[in-house]
KEKE-3310 file (N, C-alpha, C; in steps of 0.2 Angstrom, whole numbers, plus 5000, padded with zeros to 4 digits):
npx = (4561:4563:4560:4544:4533:4517:4505:4489:4474:4476:4471:4467:4461:4464:4470:4483:4499:4512:4527:4541:4558:4561:4549:4547:4554:4567:4569:4580:4586:4585:4577:4574:4560:4556:4547:4552:4560:4553:4539:4523:4528:4531:4536:4546:4548:4558:4564:4580:4580:4586:4588:4576:4571:4567:4556:4555:4543:4542:4540:4524:4520:4510:4509:4518:4520:4505:4490:4483:4492:4493:4497:4512:4518:4530:4539:4548:4542:4540:4529:4520:4508:4496:4505:4509:4513:4517:4518:4525:4526:4536:4542:4541:4543:4555:4562:4564:4559:4548:4546:4536:4536:4532:4536:4533:4525:4516:4502:4493:4478:4464:4463:4468:4467:4468:4473:4473:4484:4486:4478:4466:4461:4456:4449:4452:4449:4459:4459:4468:4473:4471:4483:4493:4508:4516:4518:4519:4527:4529:4531:4523:4510:4507:4507:4516:4518:4522:4515:4508:4502:4503:4496:4500:4495:4498:4487:4483:4487:4498:4492:4492:4484:4480:4479:4476:4481:4487:4495:4496:4501:4494:4485:4480:4485:4484:4494:4496:4504:4512:4526)
npy = (4831:4846:4863:4867:4874:4879:4885:4892:4884:4870:4854:4841:4826:4818:4825:4835:4833:4836:4829:4823:4828:4841:4848:4854:4867:4871:4885:4895:4907:4925:4928:4933:4929:4920:4917:4906:4898:4897:4898:4888:4878:4871:4881:4878:4885:4888:4878:4878:4891:4907:4922:4935:4934:4938:4936:4941:4946:4945:4960:4963:4960:4964:4968:4964:4956:4953:4943:4947:4948:4938:4923:4914:4919:4924:4912:4916:4926:4941:4943:4940:4937:4928:4919:4908:4907:4896:4895:4887:4882:4871:4869:4877:4894:4901:4912:4921:4930:4930:4938:4942:4951:4964:4974:4986:4994:4985:4977:4968:4958:4950:4937:4931:4917:4916:4905:4901:4891:4887:4885:4892:4890:4900:4907:4918:4929:4939:4953:4960:4977:4991:4996:4987:4979:4969:4953:4948:4936:4930:4919:4918:4927:4933:4922:4908:4896:4879:4871:4882:4890:4899:4905:4914:4924:4932:4942:4953:4969:4977:4969:4956:4942:4934:4920:4908:4899:4904:4899:4902:4908:4913:4928:4930:4941:4953:4948:4956:4970:4987:4992)
npz = (3713:3704:3706:3700:3689:3685:3674:3674:3681:3692:3694:3705:3708:3719:3729:3736:3744:3756:3761:3770:3775:3771:3773:3785:3792:3803:3814:3822:3825:3821:3806:3789:3780:3765:3750:3742:3751:3763:3762:3762:3770:3786:3799:3811:3826:3840:3854:3853:3853:3851:3861:3859:3845:3828:3816:3800:3788:3770:3760:3753:3737:3724:3712:3702:3687:3684:3684:3672:3663:3653:3643:3646:3658:3669:3678:3688:3695:3705:3712:3726:3731:3740:3745:3759:3776:3789:3806:3819:3836:3844:3856:3872:3872:3881:3892:3882:3868:3854:3839:3826:3811:3799:3785:3790:3782:3777:3785:3798:3796:3803:3816:3831:3842:3859:3871:3888:3896:3909:3925:3924:3910:3901:3886:3874:3861:3850:3839:3825:3825:3814:3813:3816:3815:3820:3828:3844:3854:3870:3878:3889:3894:3881:3873:3865:3871:3870:3856:3851:3836:3821:3806:3792:3778:3763:3757:3750:3743:3755:3765:3776:3780:3796:3806:3819:3834:3849:3863:3880:3897:3913:3914:3898:3885:3871:3857:3846:3840:3837:3827)
capx = (4559:4565:4555:4540:4529:4511:4501:4482:4472:4479:4466:4469:4455:4466:4473:4490:4502:4519:4531:4549:4562:4561:4543:4548:4561:4569:4572:4583:4589:4582:4577:4570:4557:4556:4543:4556:4563:4549:4531:4521:4531:4530:4542:4546:4552:4558:4569:4586:4579:4590:4584:4574:4571:4562:4554:4553:4540:4544:4535:4519:4521:4504:4509:4523:4517:4498:4486:4481:4498:4492:4501:4520:4520:4537:4539:4552:4539:4541:4522:4520:4501:4493:4510:4507:4518:4514:4523:4523:4531:4536:4544:4539:4548:4556:4562:4566:4553:4548:4543:4534:4535:4531:4541:4530:4519:4511:4499:4490:4471:4462:4463:4472:4463:4473:4471:4477:4485:4486:4472:4460:4459:4452:4450:4450:4451:4462:4459:4473:4471:4473:4490:4497:4513:4520:4515:4525:4525:4534:4531:4518:4504:4505:4508:4523:4519:4522:4508:4506:4503:4500:4496:4500:4494:4498:4480:4482:4492:4498:4488:4494:4479:4483:4474:4480:4480:4493:4494:4499:4499:4492:4480:4482:4485:4485:4500:4497:4508:4514:4533)
capy = (4835:4853:4868:4866:4880:4878:4891:4890:4880:4863:4850:4835:4822:4814:4830:4836:4833:4837:4825:4823:4833:4848:4851:4857:4871:4874:4892:4896:4914:4930:4926:4936:4924:4921:4912:4900:4894:4896:4897:4882:4874:4872:4884:4876:4890:4886:4873:4881:4898:4913:4927:4941:4932:4941:4933:4947:4944:4950:4965:4960:4963:4961:4971:4961:4950:4952:4938:4949:4948:4933:4917:4915:4922:4923:4908:4919:4932:4944:4944:4935:4937:4921:4915:4906:4905:4893:4895:4882:4883:4865:4869:4884:4900:4902:4919:4925:4932:4929:4943:4941:4957:4966:4979:4992:4996:4979:4977:4962:4958:4944:4937:4925:4914:4915:4900:4901:4884:4885:4882:4895:4888:4905:4907:4925:4931:4946:4955:4965:4983:4993:4999:4982:4976:4964:4949:4947:4930:4930:4912:4918:4930:4934:4916:4905:4890:4873:4870:4888:4890:4905:4905:4921:4923:4938:4942:4959:4975:4979:4965:4949:4939:4930:4916:4903:4898:4905:4896:4906:4906:4919:4932:4931:4948:4953:4947:4961:4976:4991:4992)
capz = (3707:3704:3706:3694:3688:3681:3672:3674:3686:3693:3697:3708:3711:3725:3734:3736:3751:3757:3766:3770:3780:3769:3774:3791:3793:3810:3814:3829:3825:3817:3799:3784:3777:3758:3747:3740:3757:3769:3761:3761:3774:3793:3802:3818:3830:3847:3856:3855:3851:3854:3864:3854:3838:3824:3809:3795:3782:3764:3757:3749:3730:3720:3705:3697:3683:3686:3680:3666:3658:3648:3643:3647:3664:3672:3684:3693:3697:3712:3715:3731:3733:3741:3749:3765:3781:3795:3811:3825:3842:3847:3863:3874:3871:3888:3894:3876:3864:3846:3836:3819:3809:3792:3783:3792:3777:3777:3791:3799:3797:3805:3823:3835:3848:3864:3876:3894:3898:3916:3929:3922:3904:3898:3879:3872:3854:3849:3832:3824:3824:3807:3813:3819:3810:3823:3833:3849:3858:3875:3881:3894:3893:3874:3869:3864:3874:3865:3853:3847:3829:3817:3799:3789:3771:3759:3753:3745:3744:3762:3770:3778:3785:3801:3810:3823:3841:3853:3870:3885:3904:3916:3910:3891:3882:3864:3854:3841:3842:3832:3827)
cpx = (4561:4559:4551:4535:4523:4508:4494:4480:4475:4473:4469:4463:4457:4469:4480:4493:4509:4522:4538:4552:4561:4554:4542:4555:4562:4572:4574:4586:4584:4582:4572:4567:4556:4551:4546:4558:4558:4541:4529:4524:4529:4536:4542:4551:4552:4564:4575:4586:4583:4586:4582:4575:4566:4562:4552:4549:4542:4538:4531:4520:4515:4504:4513:4519:4510:4495:4484:4486:4498:4497:4509:4522:4527:4537:4543:4549:4540:4535:4522:4513:4499:4499:4508:4513:4515:4519:4521:4529:4531:4538:4543:4545:4549:4556:4563:4559:4554:4544:4542:4532:4535:4536:4538:4524:4514:4508:4495:4482:4470:4463:4467:4468:4469:4470:4476:4478:4486:4479:4466:4457:4455:4454:4447:4453:4453:4462:4465:4470:4474:4480:4495:4501:4517:4515:4520:4523:4531:4534:4526:4512:4502:4506:4515:4524:4519:4515:4505:4507:4500:4501:4495:4500:4494:4492:4479:4487:4492:4494:4490:4488:4482:4477:4479:4478:4486:4491:4499:4498:4498:4486:4483:4481:4486:4492:4501:4500:4510:4522:4536)
cpy = (4842:4857:4868:4872:4878:4884:4888:4886:4873:4860:4843:4832:4818:4818:4830:4835:4834:4832:4825:4828:4840:4852:4855:4861:4873:4881:4893:4903:4919:4928:4931:4930:4925:4916:4906:4896:4893:4895:4890:4876:4875:4875:4883:4881:4889:4882:4877:4888:4903:4918:4933:4939:4935:4938:4939:4944:4948:4955:4962:4964:4960:4964:4968:4956:4948:4946:4940:4950:4943:4927:4919:4919:4920:4918:4911:4925:4934:4944:4938:4935:4929:4916:4914:4904:4902:4892:4891:4883:4876:4864:4877:4888:4902:4909:4924:4926:4931:4934:4941:4948:4958:4971:4986:4995:4991:4979:4970:4963:4951:4944:4931:4923:4913:4910:4900:4894:4882:4884:4885:4892:4893:4905:4914:4926:4938:4947:4960:4971:4986:4995:4993:4979:4971:4960:4947:4941:4930:4924:4912:4921:4931:4928:4914:4899:4884:4872:4876:4888:4896:4904:4912:4920:4931:4938:4948:4964:4977:4975:4958:4947:4934:4926:4911:4903:4899:4903:4900:4904:4913:4922:4934:4938:4947:4952:4952:4967:4980:4991:4998)
cpz = (3709:3705:3699:3694:3683:3679:3671:3680:3686:3697:3699:3711:3718:3730:3733:3744:3751:3762:3765:3774:3778:3770:3780:3791:3800:3810:3821:3830:3820:3810:3795:3780:3769:3755:3745:3746:3762:3768:3760:3765:3781:3796:3809:3822:3837:3849:3858:3853:3855:3856:3858:3847:3834:3817:3805:3789:3776:3763:3753:3742:3726:3713:3700:3694:3685:3682:3674:3661:3652:3648:3644:3653:3667:3678:3690:3696:3704:3715:3720:3734:3734:3744:3756:3770:3787:3800:3817:3830:3845:3854:3866:3874:3879:3890:3888:3873:3857:3844:3828:3816:3801:3791:3786:3788:3777:3784:3792:3799:3799:3813:3825:3841:3853:3870:3882:3896:3905:3919:3926:3915:3900:3891:3877:3865:3853:3841:3831:3822:3817:3807:3815:3813:3813:3827:3837:3854:3864:3879:3887:3892:3885:3870:3868:3868:3869:3863:3849:3840:3826:3810:3796:3781:3768:3755:3749:3747:3751:3767:3770:3783:3789:3804:3814:3830:3845:3860:3875:3892:3907:3913:3903:3889:3875:3862:3849:3844:3836:3832:3831)
residu = (MET:ALA:LEU:THR:THR:PHE:GLN:GLY:PRO:VAL:ARG:SER:LEU:GLY:GLY:PHE:TYR:SER:GLN:GLY:PRO:ALA:THR:VAL:VAL:ASP:ILE:THR:ALA:SER:THR:THR:LEU:SER:PRO:THR:SER:HIS:ALA:GLY:ARG:ILE:LEU:ALA:VAL:GLY:GLY:THR:LEU:ALA:ALA:ASN:VAL:THR:LEU:THR:LEU:PRO:ALA:ILE:ASN:VAL:THR:ALA:ASN:PRO:THR:THR:SER:GLY:PRO:GLY:GLN:ASP:PRO:SER:THR:ALA:ASN:ASN:GLU:GLY:VAL:THR:TYR:THR:ILE:TRP:VAL:PRO:THR:THR:ILE:ALA:THR:SER:SER:LEU:LYS:ILE:GLY:THR:ASN:GLY:THR:ASP:LYS:PHE:VAL:GLY:SER:LEU:LEU:SER:VAL:ASP:THR:ASP:SER:SER:GLY:ALA:VAL:VAL:GLY:PHE:THR:ALA:ALA:SER:THR:ASN:ASP:PHE:ILE:ASN:LEU:ASN:GLY:THR:THR:THR:GLY:GLY:VAL:ALA:GLY:THR:TRP:ILE:GLN:ILE:VAL:ALA:ILE:ALA:ALA:ASN:LYS:TYR:MET:VAL:THR:GLY:VAL:VAL:LEU:GLY:THR:GLY:THR:VAL:ALA:THR:PRO:PHE:ALA:ASP:SER)
# end
């Protein structure tokens, strides 16, 4: 089925599910994410990952075609409020790093749970500071061990909500940073 647009609430008594090869997108190089190619899918980052890969989130646009515009809203709207990106690390990021960043104006809100996967098993929560616009995973202390997952949602103007579990080794440290 092609791209389908609904106007108004959609109700399913049996739920919705995605399946098939297009539901997981493999990313091995720096990529600018887009709602049409990446949102609502699982973004598998790892394996043959090139060194210093950056995933760039699109600028949040909450003003284009607001819900108050009435019937006939444009199905090609640039408004991306509510768009969700799920990032999964299936293979530990070796000596390379993975950076997830915004345009600098948009910031992260929310938190990530960091789990030390080596002998200590320590669990620490890290909250994004008001200036944080990057999440940096290094494969060790800031996360990126196989099984790491992060979900990012455009929730308001200049605000990406983040949640997830980053797996690391050694004394875990915050993955949040400023550009």
